[in-house]
N, C-alpha and C positions, 0 to 999 in steps of 0.2 A: 400419338403424333409427337415426334421429337422437335423440341423448340430450339431455335438458334440463339445467338448471344446478344439479343437486344431486348430491352424491357421498356415498354411505353414508347412506341414509335421510334425515337432517335436516341434514347438514353442507353449507353453502353453499360452492360452489367455482367461482370464476371467476378463473383465474390468467392474468395478463398479464406474462410475463417478458421484460424488455428484454435483447436480446443485442447485444453490441458487438464491436469489434475485427474487423471484416470489411468492408473497403473503405468504412468510415464509415457503412454502412447499418444502421439499427436495425430489427429484426424483432420483432413481438409474437406470442407464442404465446398463442392463446386456447383454453383447455382447458375444455370444458363436458361434464361426465359426470354420469350419474344412476344411480339404482338401478332395476333392472328389476322391483322389487317381488316378489310371490310367484311369478311365472312362472319365476324363475331357480332352477336347481338349486343346492345348497350349494357344489358345486365351481365353478360359474360365478360365484357371488357372491364366492368367495375370489379369483378371478382379477380381478374388477372392483376389489375392495379393493386388490389388489396394484397395479393400474394407478393408482389414486388416490394410493397412497403413492409411486409413481414419477413423479408428474406434474411435479415440478420438475426431474427429470432428463432429460425429453424435450427434445431440441434440434433436431428436424427443423423446417424452415421450413414454416409452414402458416397458413392463415387460420382454420380451425376443424377440430376433430376429429370424426370419425364412428366409432362403435364398433359392431361387428357380430360375429356368430359364424358359423363355418363349419359344414358338416354334421357334421363330426367333433367339434364343440364347442370348437374353438380360438377364442380371442378375438383379433380383428383390429382394429387402430387404423388408420384411413384418413383422409386429409385430403380435404375436399370439393373443393378446387381450390387448387393452389399458385400462386405469383406469376406463373408463365408461362401459367397457364390449364389445365394438364394435371392429370389425376388422379394420385394416388399413395397407396401404402399401406405400412405397416410392421408386422411382427409384434411383439408386445409383448416377446417374448424376445430380439429383436435390439437391439444397442446402436446408438443413433442416431449417424450420422456427420455432423459439422458442424465448421466451423473457427471458429465463434463461441464465446465464453466466457460462460457464464451465471453470475449471482451464486450463490455457495454459502453465504454468510453476510452478515448485516448486523448490526453491533454498535453499541450505544449510540444516541444521538439522542433519547431520551426523558428519563429522569431523569439522564442522563450525557451532556453535550454534549462531544464529542471534539474536541480541538485538535491532538493529536499521537499517534503510535503507534509501536510497535517490535515486531518478531518476535523470539522466542527463537531461539537458535542452531540448535536442532533443528526449528524452524518449527511446533512443536506448540502453542505459546502465543503470545498477542498481548497486549501491555500497551498500554493507552490512557491518555492523560492529558488532563484537561479540567476541567470544572466541573460540580457537581451543581446541582439546582434551588434549593438554599439559597444558592448563590453561593460555596461552598467548593471548593477544589481537590481533586480526587480522582484516584487511580490505580486502574484496574481491570484484572485479569488474566483472560483468557478462553481457552478452548480453540479452536483453529482447526478442529476437527472439525465437520462439519455435523450430526452426530448430537446427540441430547439437546436440552436447553432452549437454543435458539439465542441468547437474549438475557439470559442470567443469568451474571454473572461468577463465577469460582471463588474470587476473592479481591478485596477492596476495601481500599485504604489511603487514609486521610485525610491528604493531603499538605500542605494549606494551609487556612487559615481565611478566612472572608468578609472583604473581597471579593477573591478571588484565583482563579487557575486554573493548572493545570499546563501549562507551555509546552513542555517537552522531556522525553523518556524514552529510556533505552537499556539493553538487556540486556548483561551481561558475557559474554565468550566462552564461559564454562562454564555460563551460564544460571542461576547461583545468586544473582546480585546484579542489582538494577535501580536505575539512577540516575535522578534526576528533578530538574528545575528549574522554578520557578514564577515568576509575574509580579511579585508584590510582595516576595517573599522573595528575599534575595540569596545564600542558601545553596543548595548542592546536597545532596540527601538520597540516602543509599544504603539500599536495602531488601533484606531477606531474602525471596527469591521464595517459598520454601516456607512461611514462617510469616507473612509480611506485616509483620514487625517492622522498625522503622528501626534500622539498624546504626550509622550515623555521619552527620555533616554535614560538608561541606567548605566552609570559610569563607575568603573572600578577595576575591571579586568585589564591585564596587560597583554592580552592575546586574543585569539579567535574564540568565539563562543561555538564550540563544536556541536553541542547539544543543549537544548533548553526544554524545560517541562514545568507546567504549573502543578501545584499541589491540588488534590481533589477539591478542597474548599475555595481555591482561587486566591488565597491570601498570600501565598508565597510562590515566587518563581525561582527555580533552581537552574543554574547555568554551569556547564562543564567546559572549561577553557583550555586552550593550548598553553596557558601560563601555569599549568599544573595545579590548578585549584578548582574547587566548586564554590560558587557564591550562592547564598540564599537571600533573596531580595524581598523586602516588605512591599507589597503592591500598593498599599495606601500611601506610603511616604516616598517610595522609590529608593530607599536607602538599603544598603547591604546589612542584613542582620548578623551574618557570620560568614567566615571564610574557612573552608575545609581544605587542608593540604593533601594533595594526592601523590606527589613525588614524580608524577609523569602526566603527560597529556592524556585526557580521557575523551573517548568518542561517544560515551553512553552514560545514562543515568536513568533511574526509575523510582518513582514514589510508590510506596505501598498503597493499597486501596483506601485505607483509613487516613492516609497522609501523615502518619506518625513516624514512618521510617523512610530513609532514602538509601538506595544502593547504587554503587558505581565501582568500576574497576580502577585500580590504581597501583602505584609502585610504592608499597609501604615498608619494604625492607630490601636488602640486597639480593634476595632470591628471585625477584622479578614481580610481574604484575599479578595481582589476585583481586578478590572482591571483598569489599567492606560495606557494612550496613551501619548507618548512623541514626541516632535519635534526632529528629528534625528540630525539636524544641530546644534541646541543649547543645546539639552539635557533637555530642560524644559518641564514639564508636560503640556499638552494642554487639557486633560480631564481625570477625574476620575469617573468611573461609580458607581452608587449607590451600597451600600453594600448589597449583597444578603443574603438569609438565609442559605447559604451553601458556602463552599470553592470552588474556581475556579481551575479547573484542566488543562484546555487547551483553547487556543484562536486561531482564524484564520480570517484574512481579506478576504472578498469576492473579486473576480477578478476586480470588478469595484470600490472597495475601499469604498463603501457606507455603508457596513454592516460588523459587527464583530460578529462571532459566538463564544460562550463561553460554555464550558462543565463544569458541576457542580457535586459536590459530592452528591447532593440530587436527582440524577437520571434524571436531566433535562438538556436541552440545550436552551440557549436564543440567539436570533438574535437581536443585538443592532444596532440602527441607530447611525453611527459614528458622524454625524453632530449634532444631537440633544441630544443624550444620552438616547433616549427612547427605550423601548423594542418593537420590531416590531412583534416578534413571539416567542412563547414558544413551544418547542418540547418535548413531553413526550412519554415514551414507554420502556425505560431501567428500569431494576429492581434493579440495583445497581449503584454505582458511574460511571459517564461518564468521561472518561479521555483522549479522543482523538476526534478531529474534523478536517475536511478538506473539502474545497469546490472543486467541479469539475471546470475545467478551464473555462467552459462557464457560471458558476455561477448558473446553474439551480438546482444543486443537492448538498447536504451536506452528507458526510459519517461520522458516529460516531462509536466509540468503547467504550465498557464499561466493568467494572469488572464483569458484569453478563455473560461474555463470548459471547457477541453478537456484530456483526457489523450490523449497520442499515443504510439504504439509505433513505434520506428524499428529498421530493420535497420542494425547498426553498419557492416557491410562495404560495403553498397551505398548507404546513406543514404536508402533508400526508406522512406516512411511506410507501415507495415503495418496501421495501424488507428487509429481515433479513438473516443473516448467523451465525450459531453457531460455534464460533471458540475461541481459547484461545488467544485473540488478545492482542498484545503488542505495535503495531504501525500500522497505516493505512494511505494510501495516494493515491490520483489520480496521474497518470502520467501527465506531463505538456501538452502533446498533447491530453489528454482525451481518449486515446486508451485503457488504462489499469487502473484497480483498484487493488491495492496490499495491503496485510496485513501480519503481522507475526502471524503464528499459529503453536504452538508446536515447537518453535525454528527454524522454516523455513519460508521463504517468499513465499506466494502463490500469483501468478499474474493472475488476471482474465481479460478477454477481449474477444471481444471488448466491451467497455462501451458505444459505440454510441447508442446501443439499449435502453439506459436509457435517451437519449437526445431528 
């Protein structure tokens, strides 16, 4: 029996879920389900309701769903015709098998335009920074669980007044403090995650804090500013320990996993931007990578600290050996500047974002592009536990999961 486009008496249901990260092909699930009206038994009605509740979890590739019942009363979901033209069916009780990753959450985008985000260390929370509809900078904290009200934050902090927006956010390693930087304000604010109260401000920059990051032990906060410096802040005193001169505004920085090194792109001589690594304790440079034929947009240490990924304006990504300074691998596939890179927690994968509107997933060992997603990407990161991959698309954060299928 073909079902119409109603689910549960009067609820309209027509779901088209875009699936990505599988050879670049996007598949649409078109789910059309209706109520059988009075002809259904109470038991069968409950089964259909269960199906409706599970509609966003179905991941089998199909053009449209047919729902029928067996002689024994079992509810069966079948697809009219798959992409190869053959029939197929799946029992509702079975877990769909797919290599694609469907969206599990979409955060912000309405009253809160998101410009940046950060996962908590346990991956249970997501902090977003941006601007509200009044033009003031706001920080909102959300749960990453797909259950409950999916677009209601559990906490909101007014981080800046009109006209301003929050440019950068970062959780401390213990998850108790959130740091933020905004466009017009030159201070970095520290917030109590549990209460939403502002704890302290860090003053010393003469420009925007483009990117901020805590050291792995949480004792130091690093901030890359438009004033062409990086400052290392003592989290106990709130004082700047040292200032690193970049020669240009940097949009990226990354601590090594042991917290002893800090990497960032900068303009260190007249040849243009390149990458430098500093000793965090002394502030002295320990390595400057060879000048490439293009400016560096973003850097990220691998989880084992042996590799540094760098995104370039010439559409490429390079994986550098931190110890020797040699290029280990070059990744090509973007058609415009690459401006975002991040390693998966297990180090097997690298995700990149480019101005070509593509998020790409790479196998670090082979350099193979394992998947693509067309989005208006502004930021992209794996969650610390590896369960999620999130990116900003059209002013909202889209959280994909689970990412274990890529591991």
